[in-house]
C-alpha positions as CSV (number, residue, x, y, z in Angstrom):
1,M,-222.8,263.8,-75.0
2,F,-225.1,263.4,-78.1
3,L,-226.2,267.1,-77.7
4,F,-222.5,268.1,-77.3
5,L,-221.4,266.4,-80.5
6,I,-224.3,267.9,-82.4
7,S,-223.4,271.4,-81.1
8,F,-219.7,270.8,-81.9
9,S,-220.5,269.6,-85.4
10,A,-222.6,272.6,-86.0
11,S,-219.8,274.9,-84.9
12,A,-217.3,273.2,-87.1
13,Q,-217.8,273.1,-90.9
14,V,-215.5,271.9,-93.7
15,S,-216.0,272.7,-97.4
16,T,-213.8,272.5,-100.5
17,E,-213.4,274.7,-103.6
18,I,-211.7,273.9,-107.0
19,D,-211.1,276.4,-109.7
20,T,-211.6,273.9,-112.6
21,T,-212.2,270.2,-113.2
22,K,-210.7,270.1,-116.7
23,I,-207.0,270.8,-117.2
24,R,-204.4,269.9,-119.8
25,V,-201.3,267.8,-119.0
26,G,-198.9,269.6,-116.7
27,E,-201.4,272.4,-115.7
28,Q,-202.2,273.0,-112.1
29,I,-205.5,272.9,-110.1
30,N,-206.1,275.2,-107.1
31,Y,-207.8,272.9,-104.6
32,K,-209.0,274.9,-101.6
33,I,-210.1,273.6,-98.2
34,N,-212.1,275.9,-95.9
35,V,-212.6,275.2,-92.2
36,E,-214.8,277.1,-89.8
37,A,-214.1,276.2,-86.2
38,D,-214.0,277.6,-82.7
39,S,-211.0,279.8,-82.0
40,L,-209.7,277.3,-79.4
41,A,-210.0,274.2,-81.6
42,L,-206.8,272.6,-83.0
43,V,-207.1,272.1,-86.8
44,V,-204.8,269.7,-88.7
45,F,-204.8,270.0,-92.6
46,P,-203.7,267.2,-94.9
47,E,-199.9,266.9,-95.5
48,G,-197.8,265.2,-98.2
49,Q,-199.1,263.3,-101.2
50,T,-202.6,262.5,-100.0
51,F,-204.1,263.6,-103.3
52,M,-202.9,260.7,-105.4
53,P,-203.2,260.0,-108.3
54,L,-202.8,263.8,-108.6
55,E,-199.5,265.2,-107.4
56,N,-199.3,267.8,-104.7
57,V,-196.9,270.4,-106.2
58,E,-197.2,273.0,-103.4
59,A,-199.2,273.7,-100.3
60,L,-199.7,277.4,-99.6
61,K,-199.7,278.9,-96.1
62,I,-202.9,278.7,-94.1
63,D,-205.0,281.9,-94.4
64,T,-206.9,282.8,-91.2
65,T,-210.0,285.1,-91.1
66,K,-212.0,285.9,-87.9
67,L,-215.8,285.4,-88.1
68,E,-217.3,286.6,-84.8
69,A,-216.5,283.9,-82.2
70,N,-215.1,281.5,-84.8
71,F,-212.1,281.4,-87.2
72,R,-212.2,280.6,-90.9
73,L,-209.0,278.7,-91.9
74,S,-208.3,278.3,-95.6
75,R,-205.5,276.5,-97.4
76,I,-204.8,276.1,-101.1
77,Y,-203.1,273.0,-102.6
78,K,-201.7,273.2,-106.1
79,L,-202.2,269.8,-107.9
80,T,-201.2,268.5,-111.2
81,Q,-201.0,265.4,-113.4
82,F,-198.6,264.6,-116.3
83,D,-200.7,261.8,-117.8
84,S,-204.0,262.3,-119.6
85,G,-207.2,260.6,-118.4
86,A,-210.0,260.9,-115.9
87,Y,-208.9,261.0,-112.2
88,T,-210.6,261.2,-108.8
89,I,-209.2,263.4,-106.1
90,P,-209.8,261.2,-103.0
91,R,-211.5,262.4,-99.8
92,Q,-209.2,264.5,-97.6
93,K,-209.1,264.0,-93.8
94,I,-209.2,267.1,-91.6
95,I,-208.9,266.8,-87.8
96,I,-210.6,269.5,-85.7
97,G,-209.9,269.0,-82.1
98,E,-210.0,265.2,-81.8
99,Q,-212.8,264.6,-84.4
100,P,-212.0,263.7,-88.0
101,F,-213.9,265.3,-91.0
102,F,-213.7,264.2,-94.6
103,T,-214.2,266.2,-97.7
104,D,-216.1,264.9,-100.8
105,S,-214.1,263.3,-103.7
106,L,-213.9,265.2,-107.0
107,S,-213.5,264.1,-110.6
108,V,-210.9,265.8,-112.8
109,E,-210.3,265.3,-116.5
110,V,-206.8,265.7,-117.8
111,S,-206.5,266.2,-121.6
112,T,-203.5,266.0,-123.9
113,V,-202.0,269.1,-125.6
114,E,-202.3,269.0,-129.3
115,V,-199.1,269.9,-131.2
116,D,-199.1,271.0,-134.8
117,T,-195.7,269.6,-136.0
118,T,-196.1,271.7,-139.2
119,K,-195.8,274.9,-137.3
120,Q,-194.0,273.8,-134.1
121,K,-190.2,273.7,-134.6
122,L,-188.6,270.4,-133.3
123,Y,-185.1,270.2,-132.0
124,D,-182.8,267.4,-131.1
125,I,-182.1,266.5,-127.5
126,K,-179.3,268.7,-126.2
127,P,-176.1,266.8,-125.3
128,I,-175.0,266.4,-121.7
129,I,-173.0,269.4,-120.5
130,E,-170.0,268.8,-118.4
131,V,-170.0,270.9,-115.2
132,E,-166.7,271.7,-113.6
133,E,-166.4,270.7,-110.0
134,P,-166.2,273.6,-107.5
135,G,-162.6,274.4,-106.7
136,S,-161.1,273.5,-103.4
137,D,-158.3,274.9,-101.3
138,W,-155.9,272.1,-102.0
139,W,-153.5,274.4,-103.9
140,K,-153.1,276.6,-100.8
141,W,-151.8,273.6,-98.8
142,V,-149.5,272.6,-101.7
143,L,-148.2,276.2,-101.8
144,I,-147.6,276.2,-98.0
145,A,-145.8,272.8,-98.3
146,L,-143.6,274.1,-101.2
147,L,-142.7,277.2,-99.3
148,A,-141.8,275.2,-96.2
149,I,-139.6,272.9,-98.3
150,A,-138.0,275.9,-100.0
151,L,-137.2,277.5,-96.7
152,V,-135.6,274.3,-95.3
153,A,-133.6,273.9,-98.5
154,F,-132.4,277.5,-98.4
155,L,-131.3,277.2,-94.7
156,L,-129.5,273.9,-95.5
157,Y,-127.7,275.5,-98.5
158,W,-126.8,278.7,-96.6
159,F,-125.4,277.1,-93.5
160,I,-124.0,273.8,-94.9
161,W,-123.6,273.6,-98.6
162,R,-122.7,277.2,-99.4
163,T,-119.0,277.9,-100.2
164,K,-118.5,280.5,-97.5
165,P,-116.1,283.4,-98.2
166,L,-112.8,282.8,-96.3
167,T,-111.7,285.1,-93.5
168,E,-108.2,286.6,-93.5
169,E,-107.0,284.1,-91.0
170,E,-108.4,281.2,-93.2
171,E,-106.8,282.6,-96.3
172,I,-103.4,282.9,-94.5
173,A,-103.8,279.3,-93.2
174,L,-104.1,278.0,-96.7
175,L,-100.7,279.5,-97.7
176,P,-97.6,277.3,-97.8
177,P,-95.5,277.4,-94.6
178,Y,-92.8,279.6,-96.2
179,D,-95.2,282.2,-97.5
180,R,-97.1,282.2,-94.2
181,A,-93.8,282.8,-92.3
182,K,-92.7,285.6,-94.6
183,L,-96.2,287.3,-94.3
184,A,-96.0,287.0,-90.5
185,L,-92.6,288.7,-90.5
186,Q,-94.0,291.5,-92.7
187,K,-96.9,292.0,-90.3
188,L,-94.6,292.0,-87.3
189,D,-92.5,294.8,-89.0
190,E,-95.8,296.7,-89.5
191,S,-97.0,296.2,-85.9
192,Q,-94.9,299.1,-84.5
193,L,-94.3,297.1,-81.3
194,L,-90.7,298.3,-81.1
195,I,-91.9,301.9,-81.5
196,R,-94.2,301.4,-78.5
197,S,-91.3,299.7,-76.6
198,E,-93.3,296.4,-76.4
199,V,-90.1,294.3,-76.7
200,K,-91.5,291.3,-74.9
201,E,-94.4,291.0,-77.3
202,Y,-92.1,291.6,-80.3
203,Y,-89.8,288.7,-79.3
204,S,-92.7,286.4,-78.5
205,E,-94.1,286.9,-82.0
206,L,-90.7,286.6,-83.6
207,T,-89.9,283.2,-81.9
208,F,-93.3,281.9,-82.6
209,I,-92.8,282.5,-86.3
210,I,-89.5,280.6,-86.5
211,R,-90.8,277.8,-84.2
212,K,-94.0,277.4,-86.3
213,Y,-92.0,277.2,-89.5
214,L,-89.6,274.7,-88.1
215,D,-92.5,272.7,-86.6
216,E,-94.1,272.4,-90.1
217,K,-90.9,271.8,-92.2
218,V,-88.2,270.4,-89.9
219,Y,-89.2,269.1,-86.5
220,D,-92.9,268.5,-85.6
221,R,-92.3,269.3,-81.9
222,A,-90.6,272.6,-82.3
223,L,-93.5,274.5,-80.7
224,E,-93.5,272.6,-77.5
225,S,-89.8,272.2,-77.0
226,T,-87.5,274.4,-74.9
227,T,-84.8,276.4,-76.6
228,S,-82.1,273.8,-75.6
229,E,-84.2,270.8,-76.7
230,L,-84.9,272.4,-80.1
231,V,-81.3,273.3,-80.8
232,S,-80.1,269.8,-79.7
233,R,-82.7,268.3,-82.1
234,L,-81.6,270.5,-85.0
235,N,-77.9,269.6,-84.4
236,L,-78.8,265.9,-84.2
237,L,-80.8,266.2,-87.5
238,K,-77.8,267.9,-89.1
239,E,-75.3,265.3,-88.0
240,G,-77.7,262.6,-89.4
241,N,-77.7,264.5,-92.7
242,Q,-81.5,264.7,-92.5
243,I,-81.5,268.5,-92.8
244,P,-78.7,270.4,-94.7
245,L,-78.6,273.4,-92.3
246,S,-75.3,275.1,-91.6
247,K,-73.9,275.4,-88.1
248,E,-73.9,279.2,-88.5
249,T,-77.7,279.2,-89.2
250,I,-78.4,276.9,-86.1
251,Q,-76.2,279.2,-83.9
252,H,-78.1,282.3,-85.1
253,I,-81.4,280.6,-84.3
254,E,-80.1,279.5,-80.9
255,S,-78.8,283.0,-80.0
256,I,-82.1,284.7,-81.0
257,L,-84.2,282.1,-79.0
258,K,-82.0,282.5,-75.9
259,R,-82.3,286.3,-76.2
260,A,-86.0,286.0,-76.4
261,D,-86.0,283.8,-73.3
262,L,-84.1,286.5,-71.4
263,V,-86.6,289.1,-72.6
264,K,-89.6,287.0,-71.5
265,F,-88.3,285.6,-68.3
266,A,-85.4,287.8,-67.1
267,K,-87.0,291.0,-68.3
268,S,-84.0,291.9,-70.4
269,A,-84.5,294.9,-72.7
270,P,-82.3,294.9,-75.8
271,D,-82.2,298.0,-77.9
272,T,-84.4,298.4,-81.0
273,A,-81.5,298.0,-83.5
274,L,-80.6,294.6,-82.0
275,A,-84.3,293.5,-82.2
276,E,-84.5,294.5,-85.9
277,M,-81.2,292.7,-86.5
278,D,-82.7,289.5,-85.0
279,K,-85.7,289.8,-87.2
280,S,-83.5,290.0,-90.3
281,T,-81.6,287.0,-89.0
282,I,-84.8,285.0,-88.6
283,D,-85.9,286.1,-92.1
284,K,-82.6,284.8,-93.5
285,A,-82.8,281.6,-91.5
286,I,-86.2,280.9,-93.0
287,D,-84.8,281.4,-96.4
288,H,-81.8,279.1,-95.6
289,V,-84.2,276.4,-94.4
290,K,-86.4,276.7,-97.5
291,V,-83.3,276.5,-99.8
292,S,-81.7,273.6,-97.9
293,L,-84.9,271.5,-97.9
294,P,-85.4,269.3,-101.0
295,E,-88.4,269.9,-103.3
296,P,-91.2,267.3,-102.8
297,S,-91.1,264.5,-105.3
298,E,-94.0,263.9,-107.7
299,E,-95.1,260.9,-105.6
300,E,-95.3,263.1,-102.5
301,K,-97.2,265.8,-104.4
302,L,-99.6,263.0,-105.6
303,L,-100.1,261.7,-102.1
304,D,-100.7,265.3,-100.9
305,Q,-103.2,265.8,-103.7
306,K,-104.9,262.5,-102.8
307,Y,-105.0,263.6,-99.2
308,K,-106.7,266.8,-100.1
309,E,-109.2,265.0,-102.3
310,A,-109.9,262.5,-99.4
311,Q,-110.5,265.4,-97.1
312,E,-112.9,267.0,-99.6
313,R,-114.8,263.8,-99.9
314,K,-114.9,263.4,-96.2
315,K,-116.2,266.9,-95.8
316,K,-118.9,266.3,-98.5
317,R,-120.0,263.1,-96.8
318,R,-120.3,265.0,-93.6
319,K,-122.5,267.6,-95.2
320,I,-124.7,264.9,-96.7
321,W,-125.1,263.2,-93.4
322,I,-125.9,266.5,-91.7
323,T,-128.5,267.3,-94.4
324,V,-130.1,263.8,-94.2
325,G,-130.2,264.0,-90.4
326,I,-131.8,267.5,-90.3
327,S,-134.4,266.4,-93.0
328,L,-135.3,263.3,-91.1
329,F,-135.5,265.2,-87.8
330,L,-137.8,267.8,-89.4
331,I,-140.0,265.1,-91.0
332,I,-140.3,263.2,-87.8
333,A,-140.9,266.3,-85.7
334,T,-143.6,267.5,-88.1
335,F,-145.3,264.0,-88.0
336,V,-145.2,263.9,-84.2
337,G,-146.4,267.5,-83.9
338,F,-149.4,267.0,-86.2
339,G,-150.0,263.5,-84.7
340,I,-150.2,265.0,-81.2
341,K,-152.7,267.7,-82.4
342,Y,-154.8,265.7,-84.8
343,G,-154.0,262.1,-84.0
344,F,-151.4,259.8,-85.6
345,G,-154.0,257.7,-87.5
346,Y,-155.4,260.9,-89.1
347,V,-152.0,262.1,-90.1
348,K,-151.1,258.7,-91.6
349,D,-154.3,258.6,-93.6
350,T,-153.7,262.1,-94.8
351,I,-150.3,261.1,-96.1
352,I,-151.1,257.7,-97.4
353,G,-154.8,258.3,-98.3
354,H,-158.0,256.8,-97.0
355,E,-161.2,256.4,-99.0
356,S,-163.6,257.3,-96.2
357,K,-161.5,260.3,-95.1
358,E,-161.5,261.6,-98.7
359,L,-165.3,261.2,-98.8
360,L,-165.8,262.9,-95.4
361,E,-163.6,265.9,-96.3
362,G,-164.7,266.2,-100.0
363,N,-167.4,268.3,-101.5
364,W,-170.7,266.9,-100.3
365,V,-173.9,267.0,-102.4
366,K,-177.3,267.9,-101.0
367,S,-180.2,266.9,-103.4
368,A,-183.7,265.5,-103.6
369,Y,-184.2,262.0,-104.8
370,G,-187.5,260.4,-106.0
371,F,-191.0,261.6,-105.7
372,P,-192.1,262.5,-103.1
373,P,-188.6,263.9,-102.7
374,V,-186.1,262.7,-100.1
375,W,-183.7,265.6,-99.3
376,I,-180.4,264.2,-98.2
377,E,-176.7,265.3,-98.1
378,T,-174.2,262.6,-99.2
379,P,-170.4,262.6,-100.0
380,K,-171.1,261.7,-103.6
381,V,-174.2,262.2,-105.8
382,L,-176.5,259.2,-105.9
383,K,-177.1,257.6,-109.4
384,R,-180.4,256.2,-110.6
385,V,-180.5,252.4,-110.6
386,D,-183.1,250.2,-112.3
387,P,-184.9,248.3,-109.5
388,Q,-185.7,244.6,-109.8
389,L,-189.5,244.2,-108.9
390,P,-191.1,240.8,-108.6
391,E,-193.4,239.9,-111.4
392,E,-196.5,239.9,-109.2
393,A,-195.7,243.4,-108.1
394,Q,-195.1,244.9,-111.5
395,G,-198.0,247.1,-112.5
396,K,-199.1,247.5,-108.9
397,L,-196.0,249.3,-107.6
398,N,-193.7,251.9,-108.9
399,M,-190.1,252.0,-107.5
400,T,-187.3,254.4,-108.0
401,T,-183.8,253.7,-106.6
402,F,-180.8,255.9,-106.2
403,A,-177.5,254.5,-104.9
404,Y,-173.8,255.1,-104.3
405,G,-171.9,251.8,-103.9
406,T,-173.2,248.5,-102.7
407,M,-173.3,246.7,-99.5
408,F,-170.1,244.8,-100.5
409,D,-168.2,248.1,-100.6
410,A,-166.7,250.0,-97.7
411,F,-169.5,252.5,-97.8
412,S,-172.9,252.7,-99.5
413,V,-176.1,254.7,-99.6
414,V,-179.3,253.6,-101.2
415,I,-182.7,255.4,-101.4
416,N,-185.8,253.5,-102.5
417,T,-189.2,255.2,-103.1
418,T,-192.1,252.8,-103.6
419,T,-195.6,254.1,-104.7
420,V,-198.8,252.0,-104.8
421,N,-200.4,252.7,-108.2
422,E,-204.0,252.0,-106.9
423,P,-205.4,254.9,-104.7
424,K,-205.4,254.1,-101.0
425,Q,-209.1,254.4,-100.5
426,G,-210.0,252.0,-103.3
427,Q,-207.4,249.5,-102.2
428,Q,-208.5,249.5,-98.6
429,A,-212.1,249.3,-99.5
430,Q,-211.5,246.2,-101.4
431,Q,-209.5,244.7,-98.5
432,G,-212.1,245.9,-95.9
433,Q,-209.6,248.0,-94.1
434,N,-210.2,251.3,-92.2
435,A,-209.1,254.4,-94.1
436,D,-207.0,255.6,-91.1
437,E,-204.7,252.5,-91.3
438,P,-201.4,253.0,-93.1
439,T,-200.8,251.1,-96.4
440,F,-197.3,249.9,-95.3
441,D,-196.3,248.2,-92.0
442,L,-192.8,249.6,-91.5
443,L,-191.8,246.7,-89.1
444,E,-192.8,244.2,-91.8
445,V,-190.9,246.2,-94.4
446,S,-187.8,246.2,-92.4
447,K,-188.1,242.4,-91.8
448,E,-188.4,241.9,-95.6
449,T,-185.3,244.1,-96.2
450,I,-183.3,242.1,-93.7
451,K,-184.4,238.9,-95.5
452,S,-183.1,240.4,-98.8
453,F,-179.7,241.0,-97.0
454,E,-179.6,237.2,-96.2
455,E,-180.5,236.3,-99.8
456,E,-177.6,238.4,-101.1
457,G,-175.1,236.6,-98.8
458,A,-175.2,238.5,-95.5
459,S,-174.7,236.5,-92.3
460,N,-174.4,237.0,-88.6
461,I,-177.0,239.8,-88.7
462,V,-177.8,241.6,-85.5
463,V,-181.1,243.6,-85.7
464,K,-182.2,246.5,-83.5
465,T,-185.2,248.8,-84.0
466,D,-186.0,252.3,-82.7
467,K,-188.1,255.3,-83.6
468,F,-186.5,257.8,-85.9
469,I,-187.5,261.5,-86.3
470,T,-185.9,263.7,-89.0
471,P,-184.8,267.2,-88.2
472,N,-188.2,268.5,-89.7
473,N,-190.2,266.1,-87.5
474,A,-191.0,263.4,-90.0
475,E,-191.4,260.2,-88.0
476,G,-190.2,256.8,-89.2
477,L,-188.7,253.4,-88.1
478,K,-185.0,252.9,-87.7
479,T,-183.6,249.4,-88.0
480,F,-179.9,249.0,-87.4
481,G,-177.2,246.6,-86.3
482,T,-174.2,244.6,-87.6
483,A,-173.7,242.0,-90.3
484,D,-171.0,240.2,-92.3
485,F,-171.3,240.9,-96.1
486,K,-169.6,238.4,-98.4
487,A,-169.3,239.4,-102.1
488,P,-170.4,236.6,-104.4
489,G,-167.5,234.6,-105.9
490,T,-164.9,235.9,-103.4
491,D,-163.7,235.1,-99.8
492,N,-163.6,238.7,-98.8
493,V,-165.9,239.2,-95.8
494,I,-166.8,242.8,-94.7
495,N,-167.6,243.2,-91.0
496,A,-170.1,246.0,-91.5
497,E,-172.7,248.1,-89.7
498,Y,-176.0,249.1,-91.4
499,T,-178.9,251.5,-90.8
500,L,-182.3,251.2,-92.5
501,L,-184.7,254.1,-92.2
502,C,-188.3,253.6,-93.3
503,F,-191.0,256.2,-93.7
504,A,-194.6,255.7,-94.9
505,N,-197.1,258.4,-96.0
506,E,-200.4,257.2,-97.3
507,N,-199.5,254.9,-100.3
508,V,-195.8,255.9,-100.5
509,L,-192.9,254.1,-98.8
510,Q,-189.5,255.7,-98.5
511,Q,-186.4,253.7,-97.5
512,I,-182.8,254.9,-96.9
513,I,-180.2,252.1,-96.5
514,I,-176.7,252.9,-95.4
515,T,-173.9,250.4,-94.9
516,W,-170.3,251.0,-93.8
517,S,-167.2,249.0,-92.6
518,K,-167.2,248.4,-88.8
519,D,-163.5,249.3,-88.6
520,D,-163.9,252.6,-90.4
521,D,-162.8,255.5,-88.1
522,Y,-164.5,258.1,-90.3
523,A,-167.8,256.4,-90.8
524,D,-169.5,257.5,-87.6
525,E,-169.0,261.2,-88.5
526,M,-170.3,260.6,-92.1
527,I,-173.4,258.7,-90.9
528,E,-174.3,261.3,-88.4
529,R,-173.9,264.1,-91.0
530,I,-176.1,262.1,-93.5
531,T,-178.9,261.3,-91.0
532,D,-179.0,264.8,-89.7
533,S,-179.6,266.1,-93.2
534,I,-182.6,263.9,-94.1
535,E,-185.8,265.8,-94.9
536,L,-188.9,264.3,-96.3
537,K,-190.7,267.7,-96.9
538,A,-189.9,271.3,-96.7
539,E,-189.7,273.0,-93.3
540,E,-193.0,274.2,-92.0
541,T,-193.5,277.6,-90.6
542,E,-194.9,278.2,-87.1
543,E,-198.1,279.5,-88.8
544,E,-198.5,276.3,-90.8
545,K,-198.0,274.1,-87.8
546,E,-200.9,275.9,-86.0
């Protein structure tokens, strides 16, 4: 085994190169790691911010060169620092097969940049520029709704409210009884029924005209009475002085009606001259009836006018009720139709409005927060918050916090990035720890976070833990469960769920805390979209993974 390790160590060599050890603030150093190993050996290069206190700006792709039976793997890291001083690049760990190798530490000097203010122009800080939010398609839905309303309004107007042009029959029906009867006689004369020898039809029309006129002006059952019943009724009204008709006029009407009965039922065929004479007699009888009837009094005309106005109001109310009924039917039918397709709760929230639904369907923001960056997609941009560090931690830790909302709101997202100022190797050497052990215990960190929930008024906390892996394979700890959050000074208690994601990389701790209302129907979809978007570093290519 000893000889095998010696031979393996001889076949695997690790060396480093650096282009300079003196830079100015903000300049970059090209730090190169070279590895010579067997072609079958698995080589793992450093990842993330392992060069603290220098910052790893970019890690280039691995360059592979074949050297006889071995491979030479090289990777360049671009490092920088924005504060002047003397710094030490810590030893870097490279794993070849299952054996770790460590590089030597290097010293780097970072000097300030001298600025000649007599020659360098100085400018004021530029003001904040307002950026317009990207447009949405809401106006299309508004346009579709307006077009639908306009279409319904047009159909209601066209079929219900529009004053329709009267047909010829309707115009005739609006004429007074006398004018209507005279017009009917004129049309009968123009019908040429007698020329075509259609005597039966001629007398049927003639008797209907006189009966209709008498029905409207003298006796309201003239249309349904027989000839003898009608004549008896006319004589009775005359004897009672209710109608001032002469006996001669009644006799002429009786003779014409009886002749018409003979034509219709006994198939009698009077000549054309007699038929025309009967029409003239009916024409004169209508004139006599009109002359003999008294003119309506002003009170009767007023009553008639009121009756017409009442009929118009009734007709208008009917149109209003029809319009309201059709509108309600369309609204209910639309609500039911969309409710069946999308769900009644979704339709209700769309009409009334729901905070979480608006967040879910709004314009989401994908951005990086803190350093090292946490890439995440959220419904709203997270704003920087000044963290409250304990006095004993000040100077030892740096923390940046970005948040939207608080745990006392219906929905909140908080990102904390904590960095240990002292390099990991020096800190662990003082504590007697192994260099391979992580700086942060994620389980202890999650317990401390839960304790902070309790200190802020949370109760009934249920805690569960599980492993969490981001889409680009960064592994961390997921702590989740339910809790009751009570805002200070109020009785409002929010039955909420929470998710705490913790990631540790060397001396950097990254936390993502999400809380939401337990009864929120849209929260699950939001949380899934947020957690699926989390990335702690850029995607690696297949070549880099090798």
